C-alpha positions as CSV (number, residue, x, y, z in Angstrom):
1,M,-10.6,42.0,3.0
2,K,-7.2,41.2,1.8
3,M,-5.7,43.8,-0.4
4,T,-3.5,43.9,-3.1
5,K,-1.9,46.8,-5.2
6,K,-3.7,46.2,-8.9
7,A,-4.1,48.7,-11.0
8,I,-6.8,48.9,-14.1
9,T,-7.4,51.0,-16.9
10,L,-9.9,53.4,-15.6
11,S,-12.7,55.5,-17.4
12,L,-15.0,57.5,-15.6
13,G,-16.7,58.5,-19.4
14,L,-19.9,56.9,-20.8
15,V,-20.2,53.6,-20.7
16,V,-22.2,51.9,-23.1
17,M,-24.8,49.7,-21.7
18,G,-25.3,46.1,-23.1
19,S,-29.0,46.2,-21.7
20,A,-31.2,48.6,-20.8
21,S,-32.1,46.2,-17.6
22,F,-29.4,48.0,-15.2
23,A,-31.6,50.9,-13.5
24,Q,-29.7,53.9,-13.3
25,N,-30.2,55.2,-9.7
26,L,-27.2,54.9,-6.7
27,S,-30.1,52.6,-4.3
28,D,-29.7,49.9,-7.5
29,A,-26.3,50.1,-7.6
30,K,-26.1,50.1,-3.7
31,K,-28.4,47.2,-3.6
32,A,-25.9,45.4,-5.6
33,I,-22.8,45.7,-3.8
34,D,-24.6,44.3,-1.0
35,A,-25.5,41.4,-2.8
36,E,-22.0,41.4,-4.2
37,Q,-22.5,41.9,-7.9
38,Y,-20.2,44.1,-8.2
39,A,-19.4,44.0,-11.8
40,K,-23.1,45.1,-12.8
41,A,-22.3,48.0,-9.3
42,T,-19.3,49.1,-11.3
43,S,-21.1,49.4,-14.4
44,M,-24.1,51.1,-12.9
45,L,-21.8,53.3,-10.8
46,K,-19.3,54.5,-14.0
47,S,-22.9,55.5,-15.4
48,L,-24.1,57.4,-13.1
49,V,-20.6,58.9,-12.6
50,S,-20.8,60.3,-16.2
51,S,-24.2,61.1,-15.9
52,Q,-24.2,62.8,-12.1
53,A,-20.4,64.0,-12.7
54,G,-20.7,66.3,-9.6
55,K,-22.2,64.0,-6.7
56,G,-19.4,62.8,-5.1
57,E,-21.5,59.9,-3.4
58,N,-21.0,57.9,-6.5
59,Y,-17.6,57.9,-6.8
60,F,-17.2,56.7,-3.1
61,N,-19.6,54.0,-4.0
62,L,-17.6,53.3,-7.1
63,G,-14.2,53.4,-5.1
64,D,-15.6,51.2,-2.3
65,V,-16.4,48.6,-5.0
66,Y,-13.1,48.9,-6.3
67,L,-11.2,48.5,-2.7
68,H,-14.2,45.4,-2.4
69,N,-12.1,43.7,-5.5
70,E,-8.6,44.5,-4.2
71,Y,-7.9,47.0,-7.1
72,V,-6.6,49.3,-4.6
73,D,-4.6,52.0,-7.0
74,S,-8.0,52.2,-9.3
75,A,-9.5,53.1,-6.1
76,K,-7.3,55.8,-5.1
77,A,-8.4,57.2,-8.5
78,V,-11.8,57.2,-8.4
79,F,-11.9,58.3,-4.5
80,T,-9.5,61.8,-6.0
81,K,-11.6,62.3,-8.4
82,G,-14.6,62.9,-6.7
83,I,-12.9,65.2,-4.2
84,A,-12.1,67.6,-7.0
85,A,-15.7,66.6,-8.4
86,D,-17.4,67.4,-5.1
87,P,-14.9,69.2,-2.8
88,K,-17.7,69.1,0.2
89,F,-18.4,65.6,0.4
90,A,-16.5,63.9,3.1
91,L,-16.8,60.4,2.3
92,N,-14.2,60.6,-0.6
93,Y,-11.3,61.4,1.8
94,V,-12.3,58.2,4.5
95,G,-12.0,55.9,1.0
96,L,-8.6,57.5,0.3
97,G,-7.7,56.5,4.0
98,H,-9.3,53.5,3.5
99,V,-6.5,53.2,0.6
100,D,-3.9,54.3,3.0
101,L,-4.7,51.4,5.7
102,A,-4.5,49.0,3.0
103,T,-0.5,50.3,1.9
104,N,0.3,50.5,5.3
105,N,-0.1,54.0,5.8
106,A,-1.7,54.5,8.7
107,A,-0.3,58.0,9.5
108,S,-1.9,59.4,6.1
109,A,-4.7,57.4,6.7
110,K,-5.6,59.5,9.7
111,T,-4.7,62.8,8.3
112,N,-7.3,61.9,5.5
113,F,-10.1,60.4,8.2
114,D,-9.5,63.9,10.2
115,K,-10.2,65.6,7.2
116,A,-13.7,63.7,6.4
117,I,-15.0,64.2,10.0
118,G,-13.6,68.3,9.5
119,L,-16.2,67.9,6.6
120,A,-18.9,66.8,7.8
121,S,-21.7,68.2,9.3
122,K,-21.7,67.3,13.4
123,K,-25.0,65.4,12.7
124,D,-23.6,63.2,10.1
125,H,-22.6,60.0,11.2
126,T,-21.6,58.4,8.1
127,P,-17.6,58.8,8.0
128,Y,-17.3,57.8,11.6
129,L,-19.4,54.7,10.3
130,Y,-16.9,53.7,7.2
131,I,-13.8,55.2,9.1
132,G,-15.1,52.5,11.7
133,K,-15.5,50.1,8.7
134,A,-12.1,50.7,7.0
135,Y,-10.5,49.8,10.1
136,L,-12.5,46.6,10.4
137,E,-11.6,45.7,6.8
138,Q,-7.9,44.8,7.1
139,D,-5.8,42.0,6.6
140,K,-5.5,42.8,10.8
141,P,-8.2,44.8,11.9
142,D,-7.6,47.3,14.1
143,F,-10.5,46.6,16.3
144,A,-9.9,48.9,18.6
145,A,-10.1,52.2,16.4
146,A,-13.0,50.5,14.5
147,L,-14.9,50.1,17.6
148,T,-13.9,54.2,18.8
149,N,-15.6,55.0,15.6
150,L,-18.0,52.5,15.1
151,T,-19.4,54.2,18.7
152,K,-19.1,57.8,17.9
153,A,-21.2,56.5,14.7
154,D,-23.8,55.1,17.1
155,E,-24.1,58.7,19.4
156,V,-23.9,61.0,16.6
157,D,-26.8,59.1,15.3
158,A,-28.8,59.5,18.2
159,A,-32.2,58.7,16.5
160,D,-30.5,55.1,15.5
161,K,-31.7,55.5,12.0
162,D,-29.1,53.5,10.3
163,P,-28.7,50.2,11.1
164,E,-26.1,49.8,9.1
165,T,-24.3,51.4,12.4
166,F,-25.2,48.3,14.4
167,L,-24.2,45.6,11.4
168,A,-21.2,47.2,11.3
169,L,-20.6,46.5,15.2
170,G,-22.4,43.2,14.8
171,D,-19.2,42.1,12.2
172,L,-16.4,43.6,14.7
173,Y,-17.9,41.6,17.8
174,A,-17.8,38.4,15.4
175,A,-14.3,38.7,14.3
176,Q,-13.3,38.3,18.0
177,K,-15.8,35.8,18.1
178,K,-17.6,38.2,21.5
179,N,-21.2,36.2,20.1
180,S,-23.3,37.9,22.4
181,E,-22.3,41.0,21.9
182,A,-22.7,40.3,18.0
183,L,-26.1,39.3,18.1
184,S,-27.4,41.8,20.0
185,N,-26.2,44.6,17.5
186,Y,-27.3,42.4,14.8
187,L,-31.4,42.6,16.1
188,R,-30.6,46.2,16.6
189,A,-30.2,46.6,12.8
190,L,-33.1,44.2,12.3
191,N,-35.5,46.3,14.7
192,I,-34.3,49.6,12.1
193,N,-34.7,47.3,9.2
194,E,-36.2,43.8,9.9
195,G,-35.1,43.6,5.5
196,L,-31.7,44.1,6.4
197,V,-30.8,41.0,4.8
198,R,-27.2,40.9,5.2
199,A,-27.7,40.4,8.7
200,K,-30.3,38.0,9.0
201,V,-27.1,36.1,6.8
202,Q,-24.6,37.4,8.9
203,I,-26.5,35.6,12.4
204,G,-26.3,32.6,10.4
205,R,-22.9,32.8,9.7
206,M,-22.3,33.6,13.6
207,Y,-23.7,30.6,14.2
208,K,-22.0,28.5,12.0
209,E,-18.5,30.3,13.4
210,S,-20.2,28.5,17.1
211,R,-20.2,25.4,15.1
212,A,-24.3,25.5,16.4
213,F,-25.1,24.3,13.0
214,P,-28.8,23.1,12.7
215,E,-29.2,26.9,13.9
216,S,-27.4,28.4,11.6
217,E,-28.8,26.1,8.5
218,T,-32.6,27.2,9.5
219,Q,-31.7,30.7,9.8
220,L,-29.6,30.7,6.2
221,K,-32.6,28.6,5.1
222,E,-35.1,31.5,5.8
223,V,-32.7,34.1,4.0
224,I,-32.7,32.3,1.3
225,T,-36.7,31.5,1.3
226,A,-37.4,34.8,1.8
227,D,-35.2,36.1,-0.9
228,P,-33.9,33.1,-3.5
229,N,-32.1,35.7,-5.2
230,Y,-29.2,36.7,-2.5
231,G,-26.2,35.4,-3.5
232,P,-24.1,36.0,-0.1
233,A,-26.8,33.4,1.6
234,Y,-25.4,30.7,-0.7
235,R,-22.0,31.5,-0.2
236,E,-22.5,31.4,3.5
237,I,-24.8,27.7,3.2
238,A,-22.1,26.7,1.6
239,E,-19.3,27.3,4.3
240,L,-21.4,25.7,6.8
241,Y,-22.1,22.6,4.9
242,M,-18.6,22.7,4.4
243,Q,-17.5,22.9,7.3
244,W,-20.5,20.8,8.9
245,A,-18.7,17.9,6.6
246,N,-15.7,17.9,8.6
247,F,-17.1,17.9,12.3
248,E,-19.0,14.7,11.2
249,P,-17.5,12.5,9.1
250,A,-20.3,9.8,8.4
251,H,-22.1,12.6,6.8
252,Y,-19.3,14.1,4.8
253,D,-20.5,13.4,1.4
254,E,-23.5,14.4,1.7
255,K,-22.4,17.6,3.1
256,S,-19.9,18.5,0.6
257,K,-21.9,17.9,-2.2
258,Q,-24.3,20.2,-0.4
259,A,-21.9,22.7,-0.5
260,L,-20.9,22.7,-4.0
261,E,-24.3,23.1,-4.5
262,N,-24.9,25.7,-2.9
263,Y,-21.3,27.3,-3.6
264,K,-22.2,27.0,-7.4
265,K,-25.5,29.1,-6.7
266,Y,-23.6,31.6,-5.3
267,M,-21.0,32.0,-8.3
268,D,-24.4,31.9,-10.7
269,L,-25.6,34.7,-8.7
270,T,-22.6,37.8,-8.4
271,D,-19.2,37.9,-9.9
272,K,-17.3,34.9,-11.1
273,S,-14.2,36.3,-9.8
274,F,-10.7,35.5,-9.4
275,D,-10.9,34.8,-5.6
276,T,-14.9,33.0,-5.8
277,R,-13.5,30.8,-8.4
278,L,-10.4,30.0,-5.7
279,R,-12.9,29.4,-3.4
280,Y,-14.9,26.7,-5.2
281,A,-12.1,24.8,-6.7
282,Q,-10.8,24.7,-2.7
283,F,-14.9,23.3,-2.3
284,L,-14.2,20.8,-5.1
285,F,-10.8,19.4,-3.5
286,Y,-12.7,19.2,-0.2
287,A,-15.2,16.9,-1.8
288,K,-13.1,15.1,-4.0
289,D,-14.2,16.7,-7.2
290,F,-10.8,15.6,-8.6
291,K,-11.9,15.8,-12.5
292,A,-13.9,18.8,-12.0
293,L,-11.0,20.6,-10.0
294,E,-8.3,19.6,-12.7
295,T,-11.2,20.6,-15.1
296,E,-11.5,24.8,-13.4
297,T,-7.9,24.8,-12.2
298,A,-6.5,24.6,-15.7
299,D,-9.3,27.4,-17.1
300,I,-8.7,29.8,-14.1
301,A,-4.6,29.3,-14.4
302,K,-5.1,30.4,-18.3
303,L,-7.2,33.3,-17.3
304,Y,-5.3,34.4,-14.4
305,P,-1.7,33.5,-15.2
306,N,-0.3,36.8,-12.6
307,N,-2.5,36.5,-10.0
308,Q,-0.6,36.8,-6.5
309,K,-2.9,33.7,-5.5
310,T,-1.4,31.9,-8.7
311,L,0.5,29.5,-5.9
312,V,-2.9,28.1,-4.7
313,I,-4.5,27.8,-8.0
314,N,-1.1,25.4,-9.5
315,R,-1.1,24.0,-6.0
316,L,-4.7,22.7,-6.4
317,Q,-4.0,21.9,-10.6
318,A,-1.0,20.0,-9.5
319,Y,-3.1,18.0,-6.9
320,S,-5.9,17.0,-8.7
321,A,-3.2,15.5,-11.7
322,A,-1.8,13.4,-9.4
323,E,-5.3,11.9,-7.6
324,N,-6.4,11.2,-11.4
325,K,-3.1,9.5,-12.0
326,S,-2.5,12.0,-14.8
327,P,0.7,11.6,-16.5
328,E,1.0,15.2,-16.4
329,S,0.8,15.1,-12.6
330,L,4.8,14.8,-11.8
331,K,5.3,17.6,-14.3
332,L,2.6,19.8,-12.8
333,L,4.2,19.0,-9.0
334,T,7.8,19.1,-10.1
335,D,7.4,23.0,-11.9
336,F,5.3,23.8,-9.1
337,F,8.2,23.1,-7.0
338,A,10.4,24.7,-9.3
339,K,8.3,28.1,-9.2
340,N,8.5,28.0,-5.4
341,P,12.0,27.7,-3.9
342,D,11.4,29.6,-0.7
343,T,10.7,26.1,0.7
344,S,9.1,27.9,4.0
345,R,5.8,28.7,1.3
346,L,5.6,25.2,0.6
347,I,3.2,22.7,2.7
348,A,3.2,19.1,3.6
349,A,0.5,18.1,1.1
350,D,2.5,19.5,-1.2
351,Y,5.8,16.9,-1.0
352,L,3.3,14.2,0.2
353,Y,1.7,14.9,-3.4
354,L,5.0,14.8,-4.9
355,G,5.5,11.6,-3.0
356,K,2.6,10.0,-5.0
357,A,3.7,11.5,-8.1
358,Q,7.0,10.0,-7.7
359,L,5.8,6.8,-7.1
360,V,3.6,6.2,-10.2
361,A,6.8,7.2,-11.8
362,G,8.8,4.6,-10.5
363,Q,11.1,7.1,-8.7
364,D,10.6,4.8,-5.4
365,S,13.5,6.3,-3.3
366,L,12.8,9.7,-4.2
367,A,9.0,9.5,-3.3
368,L,10.2,8.2,0.1
369,K,12.1,11.5,0.8
370,S,9.3,13.8,-0.5
371,I,6.7,11.6,1.8
372,R,9.5,11.6,4.7
373,T,9.3,15.3,4.4
374,A,5.8,15.0,4.3
375,I,5.5,13.4,7.6
376,A,8.1,15.7,9.2
377,K,5.9,18.9,8.4
378,D,2.5,17.0,9.8
379,S,2.6,13.4,11.4
380,T,-0.9,12.8,10.1
381,N,0.6,11.4,7.0
382,I,2.1,8.9,8.2
383,E,-0.2,6.6,6.0
384,A,1.4,8.0,3.4
385,L,4.4,5.1,4.0
386,E,2.4,2.4,3.4
387,D,2.3,3.4,0.0
388,V,5.9,3.8,-0.7
389,G,6.3,0.4,1.1
390,K,4.0,-1.1,-0.9
391,A,5.4,0.4,-4.4
392,L,8.8,-1.4,-3.1
393,Y,7.2,-4.8,-2.1
394,T,5.7,-5.0,-5.3
395,N,8.7,-4.0,-7.2
396,K,10.2,-6.7,-5.2
397,K,12.8,-4.6,-3.8
398,Y,12.0,-6.3,0.1
399,D,14.6,-5.1,2.4
400,Q,14.2,-1.4,1.6
401,A,10.0,-2.6,2.2
402,A,11.0,-4.2,5.1
403,A,12.3,-0.8,6.5
404,V,9.7,1.3,5.6
405,Y,7.3,-1.0,7.3
406,K,9.2,-0.8,10.3
407,D,9.0,2.8,10.1
408,A,5.4,3.3,9.6
409,I,4.8,0.7,12.6
410,K,7.4,3.1,14.8
411,L,5.8,6.2,13.8
412,N,2.2,4.5,14.2
413,P,1.7,1.9,15.8
414,N,-2.0,1.5,16.3
415,G,-3.0,2.9,12.6
416,K,-5.7,2.5,10.3
417,G,-3.4,0.4,8.6
418,S,-1.3,-0.9,11.3
419,L,-2.4,-5.1,11.1
420,T,-1.0,-4.7,7.6
421,N,1.6,-2.9,8.2
422,Y,3.1,-5.9,10.0
423,Y,2.0,-8.8,7.8
424,Y,4.1,-6.5,5.0
425,L,7.0,-6.3,7.3
426,A,7.2,-9.8,7.9
427,S,6.4,-10.9,4.6
428,A,9.4,-8.3,2.8
429,D,11.6,-9.9,5.6
430,Y,10.8,-13.6,4.6
431,F,11.5,-13.0,0.8
432,D,14.2,-10.7,1.6
433,Y,16.1,-13.9,3.5
434,A,14.4,-16.8,1.2
435,N,15.9,-14.7,-2.3
436,K,19.4,-13.7,-0.3
437,D,19.5,-17.6,0.9
438,K,19.1,-19.0,-2.7
439,D,21.9,-16.7,-4.1
440,K,24.1,-18.2,-1.3
441,K,24.7,-14.4,0.0
442,N,24.4,-16.3,4.1
443,P,22.0,-13.6,5.4
444,S,21.2,-12.9,8.5
445,K,18.6,-14.6,10.6
446,T,17.7,-11.7,13.1
447,I,15.3,-10.7,9.6
448,L,13.8,-13.6,10.3
449,V,13.5,-12.8,14.0
450,E,11.8,-9.9,13.6
451,A,9.6,-11.2,11.0
452,D,8.4,-13.7,13.3
453,S,8.0,-10.9,15.8
454,A,5.9,-9.5,14.0
455,L,3.7,-12.5,13.3
456,A,3.6,-12.9,16.9
457,H,2.1,-9.6,17.5
458,L,-0.3,-10.3,14.5
459,N,-1.6,-13.4,16.4
460,K,-2.1,-12.0,19.7
461,V,-3.7,-8.7,18.5
462,S,-5.8,-10.1,15.4
463,P,-6.1,-13.7,16.0
464,E,-8.5,-14.6,13.1
465,F,-5.6,-13.0,10.6
466,T,-5.7,-16.1,8.6
467,L,-2.3,-15.4,6.3
468,A,-0.1,-14.5,9.9
469,Y,-0.4,-18.0,10.7
470,I,0.6,-19.0,7.1
471,M,3.6,-16.7,6.6
472,R,4.7,-17.4,9.8
473,G,4.9,-21.3,9.1
474,R,7.3,-20.3,6.4
475,V,9.0,-18.1,8.3
476,A,10.0,-21.2,10.8
477,G,10.9,-23.3,7.6
478,Y,14.0,-21.1,7.4
479,M,14.4,-20.8,11.0
480,D,14.8,-24.1,11.4
481,D,17.8,-26.8,11.2
482,Q,17.6,-27.3,7.3
483,T,19.8,-30.6,8.1
484,N,18.1,-31.8,10.9
485,P,14.5,-30.2,10.7
486,K,12.7,-30.2,14.1
487,G,9.3,-29.2,12.7
488,L,9.4,-25.8,13.4
489,R,6.5,-24.8,11.3
490,A,4.0,-27.3,12.5
491,P,2.4,-26.0,14.9
492,F,1.2,-22.6,12.9
493,Y,0.2,-24.7,9.7
494,Q,-1.7,-26.7,12.6
495,A,-3.0,-23.3,14.5
496,Y,-4.2,-21.8,10.9
497,I,-6.3,-25.5,10.0
498,D,-7.9,-25.2,13.1
499,L,-9.1,-21.9,13.1
500,V,-10.8,-22.2,9.4
501,T,-11.9,-25.8,9.9
502,V,-12.9,-25.8,13.7
503,T,-13.2,-22.3,15.4
504,K,-13.8,-20.0,12.2
505,P,-15.0,-22.8,9.3
506,E,-16.7,-20.0,7.6
507,L,-13.4,-18.5,7.4
508,G,-12.0,-21.7,5.5
509,A,-14.7,-21.3,3.0
510,A,-13.6,-18.5,1.0
511,E,-12.0,-19.3,-2.0
512,A,-9.1,-17.2,-1.1
513,E,-7.9,-20.2,2.0
514,K,-7.9,-22.9,-0.3
515,R,-4.4,-22.5,-1.4
516,N,-3.5,-21.5,2.2
517,L,-5.2,-24.9,3.3
518,V,-3.4,-27.1,0.8
519,E,-0.3,-25.4,1.6
520,A,-1.3,-26.5,5.7
521,Y,-2.1,-29.7,4.5
522,T,0.9,-30.8,2.8
523,N,3.8,-29.2,5.2
524,L,1.7,-30.9,8.1
525,G,1.7,-34.2,6.1
526,F,5.3,-34.2,5.1
527,F,6.3,-33.3,9.6
528,Y,3.8,-36.7,10.2
529,S,5.4,-38.9,7.5
530,P,8.3,-40.2,9.6
531,T,6.4,-41.2,12.7
532,D,2.9,-41.2,11.8
533,K,1.7,-42.6,8.5
534,A,-2.3,-42.9,8.6
535,K,-2.0,-38.7,9.8
536,A,0.4,-37.9,6.9
537,T,-2.0,-39.9,4.9
538,E,-5.7,-38.2,5.7
539,L,-3.8,-34.9,5.6
540,F,-2.4,-35.2,2.2
541,N,-5.6,-36.6,0.9
542,K,-7.5,-33.4,2.4
543,A,-5.3,-31.3,0.2
544,L,-6.2,-33.2,-3.0
545,V,-9.8,-32.9,-2.5
546,I,-9.5,-29.3,-2.7
547,D,-6.5,-29.5,-5.5
548,P,-6.5,-32.7,-6.7
549,A,-3.7,-32.0,-9.4
550,N,-1.4,-30.8,-6.1
551,A,2.1,-32.4,-7.1
552,N,3.9,-32.0,-3.6
553,A,0.6,-34.2,-1.8
554,Q,1.0,-36.6,-4.8
555,T,4.6,-37.1,-3.9
556,G,4.2,-37.3,-0.1
557,L,1.9,-40.2,-0.9
558,K,4.1,-41.7,-3.0
559,Q,6.9,-41.3,-0.6
560,L,4.3,-43.3,2.2
561,A,3.5,-46.0,-0.5
562,A,7.0,-46.9,-1.5
563,P,8.2,-50.1,0.5
564,A,11.1,-48.8,3.7
565,A,14.2,-49.7,2.1
566,K,15.9,-52.5,3.7
567,A,18.3,-52.7,6.7
568,P,21.7,-53.8,5.6
569,S,22.6,-57.4,7.1
570,K,25.0,-58.1,9.6
571,K,27.9,-60.3,9.0
572,K,28.0,-62.7,11.4
């Protein structure tokens, strides 16, 4: 249990009940606590404190609820009032010790724990039980101290009457991944009380942590069938489905949907606290329901503006806006970074989403910087470079696009988009060279060599990547001698024609390939024009079958039909 110092207005006066449905007895209040219905339990316990002001156990359980909800100051106030009301009831000193542990005061905690043990009967195991649980329920549990006290609770309760001791021991071992010891203690608890639902849920949770997903599902479904209103079972099965989804990508959508459905049921059956809503928001993110996430996080941010975990909500709110391509996304992300100048708190995804939002806003250079930072923090973000490269390419910043694609290839040569990265590197290089040549900037042919190398790789690893042959033909055209061309482009156009008309004719049937075929036929037609007019005529005609109005093919045929120029007569 993560403890933070929260304060709420504490009133131990008579609570006006809006409904008579809350039974006024401690047993029902404890059931509500176990079912994580903390608001209901709080109302019941406040009423009990008012009507039975001298009973220390009521105060202890109310303070325990406050601890569950991280209201540490309020818990301390309740335990103190409980001691004043019933000085001989030992557990309120345990409660104060628990508060001390939560506020990092171990010495004071031991003092209060010793007072509790001194007050209790030698046959009363409960101080040891709750001291053990206090050590266990910290951000950094003290397993040794917890085990010492829980073992003592077991020894004092020699008749094994209280299953809660074994439930706590099961939790202790489960937290340490000691599954055999955990299971044996959960089963001991169930032997004492076979209706102890939490023990069954914890067994299901233990199976989940061991990645025995089907066994966990079976166990938790049995609990839900037996008690459809027990909220914690829905939370655990939701956590199970989400973890299962991550281990089986093929079933990710199905499992993440089940996770969402069950977590929603958990919230409906328990308190919709900040933490439960935060976890629900995380589930929405994992399930990629960004529309619902944007609404949920906006609502949470409005309700809890000063919560210490607001960072996480602001983060998810900004992420969802970015995924939804909302015009607000860049502002949300910029504000998020402004609120968190300590970069040690920022994660790779923060920079990744900032980069994505900057791309949408046309801030290519800033986007590249942000995404490079995201990659430096987490190399799995490499594919985001492709988005930057594509944006630069679309904006005709070809030299910058080529540099980005080159980085993407270097960092992830065999990644998901590696083939298109090679193609776009070559294409960006080609247009970069062509534009500079057109503007008389005397570009270096090393640009073309880089393009040809990328395309040669594509020809080798993906022979059916049709565009690679077309682009390689274009690149070769610039690499050729412009004054006395050697026909360097011809082999690549011929390879393309052979691929889509002979080897894989089904490729040539695609509508998208018709323009490429016309380009290949006309270029080869001009190549053959000086040496093989029949072949050239055939090629130009094939181009016109596809595109009857093609100007290049028509020009080629006219040139072939024109009479050859007469050689000047020699003077005798």
